[in-house]
C-alpha positions as CSV (number, residue, x, y, z in Angstrom):
1,M,-5.4,2.6,-10.0
2,D,-7.9,4.6,-8.1
3,L,-6.9,4.9,-4.2
4,D,-10.4,5.6,-3.2
5,A,-11.5,2.6,-5.2
6,L,-8.8,0.6,-3.2
7,L,-10.0,1.7,0.0
8,Q,-13.5,1.1,-0.5
9,H,-13.0,-2.4,-1.9
10,Y,-10.6,-3.4,0.7
11,F,-12.0,-1.5,3.8
12,G,-15.5,-0.9,2.8
13,T,-15.2,3.0,3.1
14,T,-12.5,5.6,2.0
15,D,-12.5,7.2,5.5
16,L,-10.1,4.9,7.4
17,D,-10.5,7.3,10.1
18,S,-13.8,5.8,10.7
19,L,-12.7,2.1,11.2
20,D,-11.8,0.5,14.6
21,D,-8.8,-1.5,14.6
22,E,-10.3,-4.8,13.9
23,A,-11.8,-3.6,10.8
24,I,-8.5,-2.1,9.6
25,D,-6.7,-5.3,10.5
26,R,-9.4,-7.1,8.4
27,G,-8.8,-4.7,5.6
28,V,-5.1,-5.2,6.2
29,Q,-5.2,-9.0,5.8
30,W,-7.3,-9.1,2.5
31,L,-5.2,-6.4,1.0
32,R,-1.8,-8.5,1.8
33,I,-3.5,-11.2,0.3
34,A,-4.3,-9.5,-3.0
35,F,-1.0,-8.1,-3.3
36,G,0.7,-11.4,-2.9
37,T,-1.3,-12.8,-5.8
38,E,-1.7,-9.7,-8.1
39,T,0.5,-9.9,-10.9
40,E,-0.4,-6.9,-12.9
41,P,2.9,-4.4,-11.7
42,G,0.6,-1.2,-11.6
43,R,-2.1,-2.5,-9.2
44,R,0.3,-4.2,-7.2
45,F,2.3,-1.0,-6.7
46,A,-1.0,0.7,-5.8
47,M,-1.4,-1.9,-3.0
48,W,1.8,-1.5,-1.8
49,V,1.6,2.3,-1.4
50,V,-1.7,1.8,0.5
51,L,0.1,-0.7,2.9
52,H,3.0,1.6,3.3
53,G,0.6,4.4,4.2
54,L,-0.8,2.1,7.0
55,D,2.9,0.8,8.1
56,E,2.0,-2.6,6.8
57,A,4.3,-2.7,3.7
58,P,6.8,-5.5,3.3
59,E,10.6,-3.8,2.3
60,P,11.0,-3.3,-1.2
61,S,13.6,-5.6,-1.6
62,A,11.1,-8.2,-0.4
63,A,8.1,-6.8,-2.5
64,F,9.1,-6.6,-5.8
65,K,11.4,-8.8,-7.9
66,D,11.6,-6.8,-10.6
67,A,14.6,-4.0,-10.4
68,Q,12.6,-1.1,-11.7
69,E,9.6,-1.9,-9.4
70,R,11.9,-2.2,-6.4
71,A,13.6,1.3,-7.5
72,A,9.8,3.0,-7.9
73,A,9.2,2.0,-4.3
74,E,12.6,3.1,-2.8
75,A,12.0,6.4,-4.7
76,Y,8.5,6.4,-3.3
77,I,9.7,5.7,0.5
78,R,12.3,8.8,-0.2
79,A,9.8,11.0,-1.5
80,M,7.3,10.3,1.4
81,D,10.3,11.1,4.3
82,E,11.2,14.1,2.4
83,A,7.5,15.4,2.7
84,E,7.4,14.8,6.0
85,R,10.7,16.3,7.0
86,S,9.2,19.5,5.2
87,E,6.0,19.6,6.9
């Protein structure tokens, strides 16, 4: 799944810094709805990553029933934490 395509679809732009809080909130609401109804694992994970980047993602244990998907989300969080520490 293409990040720019996700951002464009749910937020109307790929530049989230250009949006006001109301537009971000509206996009997050639509993204949460889509995440909750999406059945394809790859698309679902990509949506979760965007929500995580916006500090709006549910915990992996709540977001993913599948153990492999949950482990991937937890690994992603660890990698992002490590990247932030190394900056």
